[in-house]
N, C-alpha and C positions, 0 to 999 in steps of 0.2 A: 692203668688205673681210670685214666680220664676217658677213654676210649669205652672201657666197660661199661662205667656209670651211666653216659651218655645212651649207649645202646637200651640198656635197661629201663633208663626213665622215657625214651624214645618209643620203644615197642612194647612193653610190659605194662599192662593196665593196672591205674593207680591202685584199684583195691587189692589186688594180689601183691603189689608193691610194700604197702601199708601192713599186709598180714604176714610175710615170708622174708624180708628182706633185713628185719633186723637183729636175727641171730647173727648171721655172716657180717654184716657190719661192726657189731660189736667185738668180733673177732679180728676184724681188720684194725679197729681202734687201738688194741694193743700195741702196733707197730706205729702209731701216732703219737704214743704217751709221750708226754712234755708239759711244760707249763707256759708256754708263749700266748696260748688262748684258752679261754673260759667259755664253757656253755652256762648262761645264767638260768637255763630253764633245768637242766639235769645236775649242774654244778659238776661237771665233768672236764677235765682238763687235758690239753694235748700240744702238741708242739704246731700243729695248726690242725684246721679241719678238711675234712674229705673236699675234692672237687666234685662240682655237681652242673648238671645243664645238659640240656636236651641235644642240641647241635655243636656249642662250645661250651665245653665244661668250665665254672667258674672257679676259680682258686678259693679256697679258704671258706668254704659254703657250708658244706653239710655235716652235720655232727654226728659221729658214729654211733652214741648212745642211745640218745632219743628222736633222731632225725630232724631236728631242725634245721632251718635254713636260716638265711640271715633274716627274711621278713618275719618269721617266727621269733627270732630273740630280739629284735627290735621291738616288736611289738607287745612282748613278755615287759620288757625295761620299760615301755612307755605307761603301761596297765599299773604297773608297780609302783610307778613315780610320780605319775601324773593324773592319776583316776584312784576311785574308791574300791577297785575292783577287788582287791586283796585285803580289804579292811572291813567289808561289809556282806552280808550273805544276801545275795541279790537274785532277780529270775534272769536268767541268761537263757538266748538261744543260739546256739552255736551250729552255724550249717556249715557241711562238709569238715568235720572235725579233723584237726591233725593230730596225730598219736603222741606228740610233744606235750601236748596240753591238756588232753583228758583227763589223766588223773589229778594231775593240780587242781584242776578247774572244779573236779567232781569233788573232790576232797573239800575246797572253800566253800562251796555254793549246795553240794549236797543236792537234794531232792529240787532244787530250783534250776539245778543245771541240765537243760535239754539238749542232746545234740540231735542234727537230724540231716538228712541225706536221701535222695532219690535211691541210692543204690550203694553206697558204703556199708561194709559190714560192722564198721566203727561205731555207727550211728545207732541211737535210741529208737528213735521217730524215722520211719520211712514218708517222707514227704516231697510233694511239688511244691516247690516256694512260690509259685504263682499265686497258689492258693492255699494259705498257710492255716491247718486246722485248729488255731487257738482263737480266744477273745480278745475284742479289742482292747488296748491298753494292759495288756498281761504282763510284759517282760520290762526288766529295767534295762538290758542291754542287750543286743544283738552283734554277734560276729560273723563275717563272710569274707573271706580271706580268698581271693583269686577264684571266685565262682561266677560272677555276673557275666564274666567273658565266655561262658558256656550257655547261659539260660536263653530261652528264646525271646523273652521280652525284659529288658534288664529293669526297664522304668515301673512295668507293672511289680516286679519283684520288690523292689524299693517302696513303691506305694502300699505293698501287705507289710514291711520291715515298719513304715510308718503307723501303722493301723494298729499293729501288735505291739507297739510300745507306747509305753506309759508317758504322759505328759513330762517331759524335763529329762527322759530316758535318751540313749543315744547308741550310736553303731558304728563298728569300725567296718570300713568298705572296701578294702584293698583290693586293687586289680593290676594287671600287668600293663607296662607300656612298650611298645617295641618301637627303635628307632628305624626312619624317622619318624616322631610322632606328628600325625597328622594333626590340623589344626580342629577339625571337626571328626568326629567317630564315625568310623565307616564301617558298615553293615550290610550283606546282602543275603537273604536267608535262600536264596536260588543256588548259591554254591554249594555244591553237596562232595564234589569230587576233595578227598583228603590233602592230595597235594597241592592244589590250588588253595584249600585253606589255609595250610601251612606258609604256602608263600605269601598270603595275603594278609592273613590275621597271626601269623607268628606260631601257630600250633595247630594240628589238623583238627581238633577237637574243638576248637573255638569258632563264635559265630561274629564275631567284631574285634574291630583294632581301635582302641580307645585313642581319644585324641585329648585336646588341650582344654574340651568343652565337656570334662568330664564332672567337674564341681556340679555345671550347669544341668547335667542329666540329673545327678542327686536331686539339686534344686526341684527338678520337675514333678519327684514325686511327693514334693512336700515337707520333706527333711531340707534342714538348715546346715549347708556343709562347711566344714573349715579346713584347711590344708595346715595340718601340723609337721613344722619343720624340725622336730624332736631329733633326728639324728644328727643335725648339725650342733647339737650340744656336745657331741664327743669330739676329743682330740682324734687326729688321723690314729694315734697308738692306741688309743681308748677303742676307736672303731675295727683295729685290729684285733684285740685282745679279744671283743666280744664276737667277732665275725658279724658286724652289721654293716650295710652301706652309707655312709654319709650321703647326704644328698636325697635319698629314699623320703617321700611322703608319706605321712599317715592321714588316709584321708577319715575324719571323725564326721558324722552327721548327728544333729540333735531332733528332737521333736519337740517343736515350740509347744 
């Protein structure tokens, strides 16, 4: 199972995985039925989650029903307990929307929930996020999960997030970190070979490897960054139960 999932993740484009893998994984989920883990997003429970990863599959990672991963479940729990995301009707810009979130977020925020991507068939609006086609101070929240490592100019994109957020608005800006984490973010747009990109950046469609200076890059956009250690509030058994990674930081950025 680990090898099959790793092969699919590595070689099948994300837009096709999102469209066609759901039914098959739900079927596999019947063989994982149990009560040891619970997905807080879809409320389905299993003896454990499926493995997931490109090169080395992580245990207890993928929910067979809604396709959530550790970072998605952590974000859901954070939004629910630490913000007004589920208690107010907000204007949300969700970049590269994950299937596990769309229906619930749309139900909560209705017309105010805008999904956007340059290619995903799941998004309402096709856009280049270097130039967001919305007015200044339009959105209350921006969600951008594992996208900035793909874009040409991440600081320009975050400047656009800053522009379209209203004063007091905020963003969740998650990016991957690959060990060893460098002190300074490494990027080189001249590197075009997919194998070299995978070696240097962790994935062949990434254009940079983020370092310990990530919050400084957020600040360079005009947003005010904060590192939320919310995952540390869970015990080890709770982290396993929800399938989250203790130690994972949520990067929140506020507009002053």
